[in-house]
N, C-alpha and C positions, 0 to 999 in steps of 0.2 A: 678221272672217270669213275673208277672203282669206288672211290670215297662217295661220289655223289649217288651212285647205285645202291650203295649200303645205306645212305641217309635216306633215299626214297623207300626202300624196303623197311627201315625201321619206322618211317612215318606212316607206310600202310599198315604195318603190325600195331602200331599205336591206335590208329583209327578203328581197325577191327576189334581191338581189346575194349576200347572205349564203347563202341557199339554194343559188343556183347555183354558189357557190364550193365548197361541200361535195359536191354533186352531181358536179362535175367532178373533184374530188379522189378521189371514191369510184370514178370510172370507171378510173383508173389505179392505185388502191391495191393494194398487193401485202402479203401478210402478213410482218412482221418478227419472226418467233418465233412464240410460242404453241404450240397443239397441232394435230395434224391436225383435230381437230373445230372449233377456232376458225378455222383456215385454210378449212376447207369452208364455214363459216359467212359468211366473208368473201366469197366468190364468190357464195353465193346471194343475200346482201343487195345485192351490186354489181349482179347481173342484175335484181333486183327494183326497185332504184331507178332504173336505166335504164329499165326497162318503164314505170314511173309517170311518168317524165319524158318520154320519147320517144313513147310510145304513148297514154298517158292524159292527158298534159298536167297532171297533178296534182303541182304543185310542192311543196306541204306534204308529201305522203306520199313523194314522191321524196326530199325532204331528210331525212325521218324515217329512211327506210332506209339512206340515205347515211351517216348519222350512226352508225348500228348497224355498217354495213360497216366504217367507219374504226375504230370501237372494236375490232371483232373482228380487224381487221388488225394492231392493237397488242397483240394476244394477251389482251385482256379477255374474260370470260366475258359473254356477251349473253344475257339472259332474253327468252323470247317476250313479246310485248306483252300487257298486261292487257287483255281484252275490253271491260272497262268503259271504257277510253279511247276506244273506237270508238262511232259512232252505229249501234248495232244494235237491231233490234227487241227489245222487252222478253221477248216469248215464247220467243226462242231463246237469249237471253243465259246463263241459267243452265246449259243444256247445254253451251255452248261454254266457259264458265268451267269446268266439270267436267272437259272434255277437256283444257284447258291445266293443271289440276291434276294430271291423271294424267301428262301430258307432263312437268311439273316433277318429279314423283315418280320417273319413269324416269329423267331427266336426273341427279338428285341420287343416284340409285341406281347410277350407273356408266355410264349410256348415253353420257356423253361421253368415254369411253375407247375410242378407236379401235383396232383391232388389224390386225395385218399381212395376214391372209388368212382363208379360212374354217377351215383346220386349226388355226390358232393360236387363232381364235375358238372353235371346237368343244372345243379343249383347255381353254380358260378357263372355258367352260360346263360341262364336265364336272368341273371342280374344285370347283364351286360345291356347299355343303352341300344335301341335299335339302330342308332346312327354309327354303329360299330359292327362289322361282321365278325364272326367267330365260330368256332367248332371245337368240339371235344375229341381229341385223338385217344382212342381206347387201345391199350395193348395188353399183353398178359402180365406186364409188370406194373401196371398203373394206368392212370387217366392224365391227360395234359389238357389244359385249356389254351387255346390259339386264338389270339385276337388280331385284328387288322383295322386300321383306320379307313374310313369311308363307309357309305351306306349301302354297299352291295349286298345282295343276299348271302347268307351263310353258304347255301349251295354253290354260289358263284365262286366262293372262296375256295371250296374244295374241288370245284370243277378246273380251277386254274392249276391244280397240281398235276404232275406228269404220273398219272396213276393209270393201271391196267388191270382188267378183269374185275371190275368193280360191280358188285350186285347191290340190290337195295331191299331193305326191310322196314316196314312202319313201326316196328316194335324195338325200342331200346333193349329190352329184355332179351329178345333173340339176337340181337348184335352182340351184346355182352356175352352170351352163351357161346355164340360162334368163335369169338376170340378165347374164351376159356378152354373150349374143347380143341382149338387148333384148326378148326374148319376155316378160320379167317385169320390173317396175321395182324390185322387191325380194322378198327371200325371208326367211321367218322359219324359223330352224333350232332345234328343241327337243328335249329329252331325252325318251326313252320313259318313261312313269310306272313307278314300281316295283310290285310285287306288293303290298306294303303299302298303297301310295297307291290302287291299284285296290280292294283290300279295304275301305279306309277309306271310300271314295266309296260303295261298295255298301252297306254297313253303315249309312251316314248317310242312305241314299236320294237320293243326289245324282246328278245326270246329267251325266256328263263331256262336255266339248265334242267335236264330231264329229272323227273321225280322232286321238283321243287315244291309241288302241291300234292296233296293226297286227300281225296274225298271218299268217305265211307258212311253208309252203305252205298254200294255203285247202283245207279240207276239201271233198271232192266233195259237191255238193248231194244231200240226201237219204240220206247214209251213215249218219247218225245218227238217222233218223227210222223209226219202226216203229209199224205200226197198233197200237192199244190193244185192239182187239176180237179179238185172235187169241190 
């Protein structure tokens, strides 16, 4: 029995030592090639691993994220974790898995392609055929073009994301400035719908997402109203 306990203790020590080794490697890991996407992923996983180790004292999760950081630093494409691997409540698991699948669809549709800046990203978005929905995700560290199959509106693609506290501006410059100054975490740049898309939505009885269209200058209130009893 003492021998078994000793072996178990040695096994636990070996596990902790292995975890600690990868965690420490991840702290100083630097991308050696790869793409801007995998390089950004390296930084995010490094920070997450350090948080789990230093703040939460959760060595298992810290080691898990450290291994992902090291893989991303080597230029590997690292997929988001399957929620089924986590101890999550059964009633929320399907929704989280659905969000993960939408994320994978976006990533496989081109979201890993990072662009130089808003203008380059908008040019790439403008070159997409209108039978493909898309948007530009603008963050402080660059811009990403996200594409999806299907002829849905760009705003419908954004509207499907689980976002909160979203505001609207008709100016891409204002959106870029908000991200640069920290007033916004990110911005989603979309194309205006075509007349055919608006017509198709109306004929199908569909309701377009808020702010799908923008008309300027605004008509003066009451200009087109007239009493019907005169």
